C-alpha positions, -999 to +999 in steps of 0.1 A: +215-258+414+248-240+420+261-269+440+264-287+407+290-262+394+323-276+404+358-260+401+373-270+367+407-253+368+440-270+376+429-307+376+447-337+362+433-347+337+420-313+326+383-305+325+366-321+295+343-302+271+314-321+286+322-308+321+325-273+307+292-276+289+275-290+321+288-260+341+276-236+315+242-252+314+239-250+352+249-214+352+224-204+325+196-225+343+204-206+375+204-171+361+174-176+337+153-194+363+145-222+337+154-258+341+139-264+307+130-233+287+098-228+268+097-232+231+097-194+227+129-191+248+146-223+237+169-207+210+181-179+233+187-204+262+208-227+241+227-198+225+235-185+260+248-220+271+271-221+240+283-186+247+291-193+283+308-225+274+331-207+250+340-182+277+347-210+302+370-227+277+388-194+270+391-187+307+405-221+316+430-219+287+442-185+298+446-192+336+480-200+349+492-213+383+524-226+399+504-250+421+505-287+411+474-300+394+448-316+418+439-352+414+402-357+406+399-389+426+415-374+457+393-343+455+362-365+451+372-385+481+376-353+502+342-340+490+326-373+499+341-372+534+330-336+539+295-346+528+295-376+552+305-353+581+279-327+571+249-350+564+259-383+581+256-417+565+224-431+551 
């Protein structure tokens, strides 16, 4: 599951709320051990996702760097090439 959490800082365009939500969801899934919580734990699970998402937004808004923003397409191409080298082609 952790492989699905991608770096979100210093990209052009900036990370969307959806990307932040997805990262928060993956984080809560990982630490809770639930992919889908039971009815008894559903409210706590979703509240945790919302809380983590708020913290992610706050963190990304407060970070500063002098490095130029990374291009999402270039970074995706690099990732694809690394995967190809690691796993081969299908």
